[in-house]
TORNURO-173289 format. One record per residue (C-alpha): residue in one letter; x, y, z. Coordinates in pm, whole numbers, plus 32768, in hexadecimal, padded with zeros to 4 digits. Example, Ala and Ser with C-alpha at 12.3 -4.5 7.8 and 13.67 -1.06 7.14 Angstrom:
residues 2
A84CE7E3E830C S85577F9682CA 
This chain:
residues 300
M80097FFA800F M807F81417FB8 E80D7821C80AD I80438356810A R80E084598201 H8079857A828C L8107869982E0 P805B87B383ED E808789158300 A808188ED81B7 P8221897F8149 T823E8AB7808F G83788AF77F98 R840C8A937E58 R844989547D84 P850F89497C7F L849A87DA7BD1 A850F873F7AA2 P844486C979C7 G8383857A7A4A A83BB85CF7B9E G82B785BA7C89 I824285C37E21 D81F284927E9C A808C84807F6D H803385308056 R7F6E8611810C H7F50872C81F8 D7E8C880182D1 T7EC0892C8268 H7E4589DC80F5 Q7F598A077FDC I7F7A8A9D7EA8 A802389E77D8D Y809C8AB37C68 A81AC8A807B84 S82558BCE7B1B R831C8ACD79F9 G827489AD7975 V815188DF797F I80B688617B0E S7FDE874D7B4E V7F1886D37C73 T7E8185A47CC7 T7D8885477DC5 G7C9783EB7DD3 A7B92851C7D09 G7C7B85327BD5 T7DA186167B1B W7DA587617B2F V7EB188047A3E A7F27897F7A33 P80148A2E7943 A80C08B5979FE N7F528C5E79B9 R7EC68B757A67 A7EF18B227BF9 L7E8689BC7C8D W7DCF8A0E7E1A V7DDB88947EED P7D1488DC804C A7D5788528196 G7D2F86FA81A5 T7D638691805B V7E3585488017 H7F0085B17EC4 E805385AF7DE1 H80CE86947CF7 R815C86447BC3 A826A872B7AFC H8223871E796A G836387C178A3 D8453886E7965 T8373893A7A98 D83C88A407B91 L82B489EE7CD7 R82488AD97DC3 L81AA8A3C7ED7 V80ED8B447FD5 G805A8A9F80CF L7F5B8B54818E T7E678B698304 E7D7E8C29822E N7C4E8BB08137 P7C268CBE804D L7B618C037F4D G7A578B408069 L7AD38A0D7F4E D7AD588D7800E R7B30883F7EBD P7C67885C7DEE A7C57896B7CCB V7CF58A047B98 L7D008BA17BC1 A7D728C6D7AD8 V7EDB8D4E7B1D G7EB08EBE7AAD P803D8F937A73 L7FED903D7C0A L7F9D8EAD7CA2 R80C08E087BE1 E81AE8F0A7C63 L81178F077DD4 I81588D607DDE I82B28D837D5D A83338E747E9E Y826D8DF77FA2 T83268C897F2B G84C28D4E7F5E D84CB8D877DC3 H86238E627E52 H86978CEC7E95 G861D8C2E7D6C R86A68D457C80 R87FB8CF47D35 S87EF8B887D2C D87968B967B93 R88ED8C137B2F R89728AF47C1C G88AB8A0E7B36 G87E8898F7CAD D889B88C97DFE G882B87777D5B R877487497EAB T8658864C7EF1 G856785A47FAA R8534871C807D D840A87D9810D G83CC893B80AB D848189DC8187 G85C588DB8135 R8587884F8265 S857186AB8242 G846E8610826D G836C86BB81AD E82A086708074 R835485627FAF H840C85AF7E63 T8401849D7D53 G850F85497C9C G85A186A27C23 R8622879D7D1F D85D288917E67 D866589DB7E74 S85888A5A7F88 S86388A5F80AA R85F18B9E81A7 D858D8C01830A D84708B4F83D5 S839B8C8C839F S82DA8C0D821C R827A8AB5827C D81488AEB827F G80BF8C4581AD S80268CE082F7 S808F8E35838B R81298D8184BD D82848E1A846E G82A28F9D84F5 G83BF8F1385BE G84778EB78456 R854F901C83F8 D84818FE882A6 G834D8FA28379 G829690FF834A E82CA90CA81A6 R825D8F648178 G811C8FCA8276 R80BA90D28177 L81138FE98035 L804D8EDE80FA A7F018FD88126 V7F19903E7FB5 L7F138EC87F57 L7E0A8E52801F D7D598F877F6B Q7D728F467E09 L7D918DCD7E4D R7C138E1B7EC1 H7BC58ED87D57 A7C7C8DA07C81 P7B6E8CEC7BB5 E7B598B877BD4 Q7B908AD77A68 P7B4589A279C0 L7C5788A779B0 H7C1A878D7A76 L7BC3863079E7 P7AEC85957ACD T7B56840A7B5A A7A28835B7ACB S797A82257BB9 D78A581697AB0 A796480567A43 R78B380A478E1 L792581FC78CC A7A7781A27980 A7AB380C17853 V7A5881D07739 C7B3D82D4780D A7C7982187829 A7C52819B76E9 L7C4C835D765F H7D59838F7752 R7E3C827D76BC D7DC783107537 P7D7C8480756C A7D47849173FA D7C42836973EF N7B0B84217320 S7A3182FF7363 T78B4835C7373 L781A837974EF A7751821B744E R78BA816E73C8 L7930817E753F A77EC814575D6 A77C77FD574E0 M791A7FA97569 A78B87FD876D0 G779C7EBD76BA T76A47FE47701 S760780F77635 D763B826075C6 R753082F076A0 T7599825777D3 L770482C07784 A769184197765 R75DE841678B4 L76F583937942 F77DA84A378C9 R76EC85817950 A76A184DC7A94 E781E84737AE9 L78E685627A67 G782F86877A5F M782186D778C3 T77A3866077A9 F7856854D76F4 P78FC869A75CE Q7961877A76DF W7A238632779C R7AEC85F4769D T7B6887547636 Q7BCE877A775C L7C94862A775B R7D3B86C17630 L7D7887EE76A9 H7DD4874077F3 H7EDB865276D8 A7F3F876D7634 L7FC58853775A L80B3872877D2 L813186ED7674 L8145885E762E A824A887F775C E83038730771A G8366885E75B9 T8292877074CB P8247884E7377 V80F188F073A3 T809888277234 A810286F272D5 V803E87337444 A7F048785731B H7F03863F7277 R7F4B858373CE C7E378604746F G7D1B85E67363 W7CED872F72D6 A7CC087307175 S7DC9881C711E A7EE1892071FD S7DEB8A4571B8 A7CD789AE7242 F7D7A893F7357 I7E4E8A8A73A0 D7CE88B2273C5 V7C548A4274CC F7D8E8A5D7572 R7D738BE8753A R7BE48BFF75F8 A7C528B1B770A F7DB38B907755 G7DA88D137710 Y7EF58CE57624 T7FA58C627503 P7FE68A9A7516 G81718B0174A9 R81BF8BF675F3 L817E8AE376AD R82B88A0B762C P83EA8A2E769D A84D38B357618 A864F8AFE75FD G87478BCD76A2 P87748C4C783E R862A8BA97902 Q854D8CCA7973 A846D8C897ADC 
């Protein structure tokens, strides 16, 4: 049985992760924001998977058993919070504007991160968000988020530190921005009905499969009407909506790995690159070419 670790406080800090690296299943007693200032990050729970590129953040409420996964070279920023500014008791993807992005980067200690980027990382693994052993456990990648205890849970109780006043002000504005951050539909729920789960698994394996609902229903031994009802009842969306979410999910991961836009469109089932670009722009507010890793020096 997989070990699920318990952390009393959700750590705050910066955690560079190599492609495919992640943080094993765990839970904490406080809330957390996970944001990738570079790359793409996903969070998986028993209820499904949420994925976020650099203009989205992931909300993980207290007590949720979850694991993180990096897609592409990822600069993960974690903010632990004792408050719940969103009032949500389930994971969610949030829109991140320029101000919220800069607040998260500043609050997670970007001055430490920029020095580490120039060094190329310190190679440490298996440490939690405040640089101590025994926290969220890596399955790979680097961790250069070493810092003092004042930033462990994102609360304002660090006023005794030399930068406590500044951090308290940053946190206050960050919380205010989170309260107004729109929730985004970037969630792939987990199916429980065996017929629906079989169809979802088949399309996960090949998102370019353009089979009709009737053909997929026949494969699962049910009717298209029943399958359509299961999509709405269990996954909260119609079959076309779910398939679009699935394809966008896979597209984000492929783009983070450096796959060319035309190849991503083909592998995810769009008829043309232009059709893919149009859907992607409407979903994320920018073109997919912006997400592909750029050559040259890395930037946070």
